[in-house]
Every structure is written in C-alpha cells, then in structure tokens.
Phi, psi and omega in degrees: 000326180295329181287325178297315180297322179293324179292322179297316180296321179299319177298318183296318176302317180295320182292321176303319177295322178293322176299318178298322182289326184290316191275345181284125181223146174268099185255357182265173178273152178290145177210167182258130178296141182083353180233074181294148178291151182289139184271070176272162178303321182294320181290325178296316179295318178295322179295321175296321180294321179294323183292316179298315182300316179293330183288320182275344180291153177282151175297152183295137178297322184292326180290315179300317182296317181294321180292321181293320178302313181297308183292327183281319188260334186249048174274149183303326181290317179292322176297325179293317180296314180300315178300314179302320182295321178293320178294316177302315177301321178294316180301313185294321179297321179293313185296319178299328178290338181271341187290147179285156176279110186290334178297344178261000179284148186299326181284000175245004179265133176234153174210191185301324187282344179260009178263121180261128186238165177298140185307124181274160171298170189292327186286340180287120181300143183300335182256034187285339172295319179295319177301318182300311180301313184292325178300322186264009179055042177282148178295156181295325180227144177226168182249140174297339183278353177285121183297331186271001186300314180301317178292329175291320178292317181300311186292323183291315180295321186296331182281347184285137184299336178280346187261123181272320186202138168261105185284317183203147175229129182222151174273138175228134175273154353273127172056043180231153170227130181249129181236131173268116186239152167244127183263156166283154181228146181283141182238333180200168174240125183266124179264123173228181186300326186273352178143205185242134185233130181281146172229158173261180182301348178261005181080022178273138183282129180255165180292113178300326184292351181270005183239134173269174180297319182291323177298316186293330184286348181278351189244155173302141179260124181262122184236168180088002178276132182261349185270171168240165179306139181268355182207185178284174174308135181096000180238162179297144178302321178092024181224127179300330178294318177293315182298319180291324180291326177292319179298318182292320177295322178293317178300320186263010184302317180284346183248002183299317178284325176299322184268357182050053180267157180233320186220161170240123182253130178267135176231150176301136180258204181293338180206168180297332185274352182225074176290160171252164188225146170240154171251134183244122181281169181288339176271001178101357180287149180242120187256117179284100178283312182106221185282165178300153184304328181279349181265166175215137182232141180301133177080000180252136178302159174279177187300315180293324180294324180291323177297316176300322176291327174292322177295316178300320181294313176303318181299323183278321185249345181093317169207182185277358182253351179275150352274340189227032184279186017282160185237163163258111188248122181252117181249021182271348181285153185285332187245343189211169173246128178248149180219151178223124179296133183289337185266338187247318186091014184273128182264136172229159176236141181239117181260000000 
C-alpha cells in the first residue's frame, strides 16, 4: 500500500507543475524597465477601455480545457486507482510466470493408449487406435486443454478401415478421451488372382491382414470377379459385381447355413452394370439366382420370392442334391423351378 501511495504523490506533484504552466499567461503590455508610460489623459482612457474589454471577454477555451483536464483526471483519488491498476498488472504478470503449465501435467496428457473406444468385433486388431494415430501422423502425446484434440482424434479414427462411423468423441478427466464408434463387419470374401479379400455389406474393402485362413472360411466366398480393388482399405471395391455379391451375401446371411451354401458366383449380365449371380451349395449344385437383390428384371421374381422358392425346394427334397444331383436349379422363372442334373443333362421341372 505504501508503494501505491508513493506513486500517487508523485503523480500529484507532476500535475501541480503542469497546472502552473497551463495557468500562467502574459496578459500585460510590454514596457521598458525604468521608463513607466506617461499618465496622460489618453493613456488613462485607453487603460480603462482595455480593463472593461477584459472584464466582458469570455475566458480562453484553451485555458478552460487545460484546467478541466487537470482537475478532472488528476485528482488524488483517481491517481490512487490508476496506480493500483498498474501495480496489479505487474503482480499478475509476475505471478503467471510462476504458475505451472497445466498442459504438461500427466492428468491432462492423452495418447493412443488413453483413448477409450466402443468394444470392437473380434476381427478388429486390439491396437487399431494406435494404427489410426499412425495413419494420420498424430503426435505421440496431446493435451486435453487443446481445443482441437477431440476433432483430431475423431478424424484419425474415421480414417481407419474398420471404422464405419465415429458417433461422438468427448474429453474425460483424468487424461482420457472416450469415442463412440460403429464398426464395419465382414460379410464375404472375394477371390481374385492375387488372393482373397474381405468386404463388408457395402462392398468396402477390409484389411486382409486381419484375417486368418480359418477366419476366411467362415464367410461366403465370392468368385468370378475379374476386377481388383480400386482403392485402399476402407474404400469401396468399385465393381458392380462385388457390390451386388455383397448385397446378396447380406440378404442370405441368416439363411446361409439353412441352405447349406458355400459360394456366390458372378456371371456377366446383360451389361457390365447388371451382373447375374449363382449360388453354389456345399454339395456342388448351382442355383441360378439372377440379378442382385437391389435390381429388378421383368418377369423375374423379387429377392424374397426367390428365398421362399428355395425353402419350398428344400422342404420337398431335403437338400439341393437329392435325388440324383448335383443339379443346376433355376429359380428365375415366374411360374416354376427348373432343374438339370449337372452329370446327365436331363431336364426336369418342379412345380
């Protein structure tokens, strides 16, 4: 407090000196020392006239403004407040320098191991968050105090091929980030000359390295595809045949075991954009399915009607190979199911 008072007194002294300079004015006439002007009648009348003029004239604006400024701004109370503000600013500046940097404290540091995500499916590698960070060139450590940290984590996770959607990313203390994710799931394996590639129901390429041979055998095998993936993992294959096969595998997912199916075979259709499909049973029978579930052709039953026909066939014969199969079974006709033994070539009709 003594420091503040000293600053205020110093300001007041400076102001008083300024006021003295502002109020001093030379309002007299010049004269020569030792030679006073003669007191003639004319001089006396002129002096009286000047006195009356000064009495009636308004004060100088410059003089009034200076006095008002001094009296208004430089009063002891206001000087005390100003001095206190200056001292407070200095103290705050010094104190801030002494405070620890919270961004470097352990409870505010996050990395790939402190990001909690929705429990992933079995095929998703346990270190996929670390993979996502590395793919996006994320720093090894980040601070929860960084306003952009949640958006950066969101973007990194969204780029991972196993992640279909990042629903939410939130900060949690101490030192945690929680992410709600929706994962892609495998629906089929596509066989091409270079190997076997997993896809999801949308025809998106999944990481082949995350599947073992036994894993691949658990899913429908798609054959007859002549294209290769048009983009990296996490992007669509880019072939209508693969997309149609993915739709068909998704449609038959719950009935795959019931129908004892093994493969989906792609055949050229009426055009490159409308391929046709066959289902191959574990006993070797070939079922002429037709167009993809999302497509429609005149005179051809829809996808649900075809499934009902397969159930009707199994109810009548027990499986797709009895009695003299394997067969080529055509369910595309509007009124009937036709079959042809693959070994004999004898055509029969089942109504």
